[in-house]
C-alpha angles and dihedrals in degrees: 000000000000090000091058088063090068087076099233094132115094138187111324091014091057090049091050090048092050091047089051088056091049093250124132129179143159093242108047093183093054092043091049092051089050089052090049089055092048089051091047090052091048089052092053095251095152098170100045130097125172120212097173137020096242104056099235118141113286136155109276094015111120147138142166135239089251094055091046088052091052092047091047092050094048093046094048091049095045103050132043088184092057090048090052093048096048090048094053108112094198137357127194136190141172118239115204120209108228093209114099108268092003115151122257118227131210113213128189123196115201122203108243092209101094091181091076088074090065125080115269098015122116131183127258114149140326124192147157136190130164090254099043096031116201116347136177137185111193136172119218122195113190106230093216106039098024087226110158124215129183114206125190120190119186131184101020116163096231145005091260093049093051089054093046092047091050093049091048090054092049092048092048094048093045090050090053088056129183093325087085107033118197117253116268117255121221117272119240114220 
């Protein structure tokens, strides 16, 4: 259920999700966003409010780096499928044209999180909008100690800067070591 709060279900998928939860409404988008906000509350995301299912800038849609770190941590712990998807460097597919004699296309999607190519780094989410600029939520698992960090960087000026900022935070925190353990994030049951 927590993964549904990330807002990646659209249209008919949102309706199916709501029906599976025993919720029916005339406006499935509005009902789904309300469900996202209930899930966010249940996860302890106190400074997050969703106004749409896709996460793009909208009046009344907001969050904090802390809440995004909590959501990222819960999502990465809850779903092996999500971890596999966000750690995929590239994915390709063939799209067949159903018209007689229509051309087939080969499409490749590349992960915009360049850090996943480096040891210890795992997905979570990249993004950019004119209002938020370049953002990144990344999980780092130290290959030696197995210590796990979630780093969220908001408002970077470029893709390269968001990656560099994230790496700098990981390096700083790892240098601090166990003498200053990171705060515990809420558990999701």
